[in-house]
N, C-alpha and C positions, 0 to 999 in steps of 0.2 A: 645249710639250707638244702632241703630235699625236694625232688619233684614228685610227680605221680608215679605209682608203680604198685606192684603186688606186695603183700605182706610176708610172703614166704621168704625163707633164707635163700638168697641167690647162690647159684652154683658156680657162677663166673662173674668177673668184673671186667668191664671194657673201659679203658682209659683213652680219652683224647690226649693229643700230644701238646699242641701249642697252648701255653698259658694254663696248663694243668700239670703236665710232667716237666715242661721246660718253658721258660718265658720267651715270648717272641714280641719284638717291638719293631715295626717296619722302619721307624725313624733311625734305629740303631745302625742300619746299613750305610746311611749317608751322613750320620752325625760327624761333624768336623770336616766333612768333605764338601758338602753343599749347605746352603743356608737352610735353616729350619723353615723359613717362610716359603722358599721355593718348593720344598717337599710337601708342606701342608697345603699349598695351593694345588699341587698335583693330586694329592689324596682327595681333596674336597671337590675339585672341578675337572680333574683329568681322568676320573673313573678308575683310580688305582684298584679298587676292590674288584672291578670287572676283569681287569687284566690279570690280577692275582688269582682270581678264581679259575681263569683259563689255564694258568700255569698249574694250579692244583689239579685240574682235570687232565693234565698230561699233554696239553697243546705245546708243540715246540716253541721255544723262546723266540726264534726268528719269525715264526708265523704271528706271534702276538705283537711283536714290534711292528711288523708290516701292517697288521690290523689297526694298531694305534696310529700309525702314520697316515693310513687312509681315512680314519675317523677324524683326525685333527691335523691336517697338513699345515695348518697355521702355527702349530706348536711343536716343531721338531725338538725343542728342548725337553719336552716331556718324554719322548722316546729315549733321549740321552739319559734322563733321570732314571727311567725304568731299567735300561741296560746297566747303569751303574748300580742300581739296587741289586740286581742279580749277581753282578760281579763281586759285590761286597756282602752278599747275603749272610755269610757266617756271623757278621757283626750284628745282625738282627736277632740272633739267639743270645740273649743277654744273661742267662744263668738258670740254674735249677729253680723251680718254684719252691719257696721255703717250706720245709716240713713234709713235702710229698714223698721224697725219696724214702724216708723212714717208714711212712705208711705203706708204700709199695713193698719194702723189705719185710715188714711184719706180715703182710698178706701172703707173700711168697713163702715165708717161714711157716705160716699156718696151713700151707698146702692149697691155698685158693688158686684156681686157674685164672690167669690174667691174660687179657688181650688188649691190643691197641687198634683204634680206628681213627685215622687222622686225615684231615684235608692237608695235603702236602705234595708238592711236586716230587715225583719218585726219584729223580736224579739228585735233587737237593737233599731229600731225606736220606738217601743212601750215603751221600758224601759228608753231610754235616749234621743231620738230625739224629739218626740212629746212633752214631758213635758217642753222642753226648749223654745218652741214658743207658749205661751198661746193663741195667736190669732188664732191658728189652730182650737180651739174649736168653732170659729165663721165662719170657712170656710164651704162652701156648700158641699164639698166632698174632699176626699183624696185617692189617689191611690199610694200604696207602692209596689215596684217591687217584694220584697220578697214574698208578699202574692199572687201575680199573676204569679210568676215564669216566668216573662218577664222583660227585662230591656230596657231602652232607649239606643240607638236610634231605636230599633225595632218598626216599625210602629204599630205592634199589640198592644203595651201598650197604645199608643195614642188612638187607637180605643176603647180599654177598657174604658178609661176615657170618651170619647165622647158618647159611647153607654150607659154606666151605668148611666150617669147623663143627658142624653137627650140633649146633646149640639150639635149645628151646628158648624162645623169646621170654617166656614167663620166668625162666631161671637165670636171666642175665640182668646185671645192673650196669647201666652206662653212666660214666662220670665225665661230664662235659661242661664247658663254661658258656656255651651258647644256648639260650632258651629255644631258638629255632630247632637246634639239634635234639635237645631233650624232648621237645614236643613231638618231633617226628618219631623218635624212638618209642615214646610212650604210646603213640597211636598204633604202633606195631606190637604192643604188649610187653615191651621191656620195662623194667623198673629203672628209675632215673635219679641221678643226683646232680643238681645244678651247682657246679663247683664255684665256691667263693673263698676257699682257703682250706689249708690242711686240717685245722682244728675242727671245723664243721664236718669235713669229710671223715675224719677219724671217729667223731661222735656218731655219725650216721652208720658207718660200717660196724661199729660196736653194737648199736641198737639193732642192726639187722643180723647180728650173730656171727659176723665174719671175723671180728677181732675180739679178743678177750677184754673184759673190763680191767682197767688198771686198779691195782690195790696199793693203798698208801702204806 
């Protein structure tokens, strides 16, 4: 599945990290440690996405826990859950997304410039995210939201990527699993691919002239 974008062959491809390069499941951090029901209640009613976005934006963990405590003083168990989530964060990274590593290797072998743009707490990314994808060492640049205090889909973080690495938006293809992120990128003139699997991604990259067609 592809999003909107220009027809020209992109000169660079920008990959999201979570659930594109590597699988992330918030439940994984507490699976076997807390009940699934307790975590699902927190996600649904305790605004986990709000606190997680603050972490992605580089807000210190202690400040987030304090904000959660002020917002819901009646639920100290939720602050305990969130603290446990961060403590066991590595277990939320459940494995490489099938097939994507081979696509990345083929792009690198073809000389395509690759970048990463991820919503990720900078401390967690450095300790646990980056080491799990060795190909990142061959990327031409990486922008991590926690370092920038900006998160997708804010257009400002896309501009950081473009300006820092001297990229022309019309020559960049973003691969991301979030429609909000691909929509924001498209509004800035980037080509986009809404990620739904490695097979669709390879087909799109081939159609765009970034990978050679396979010969039987």
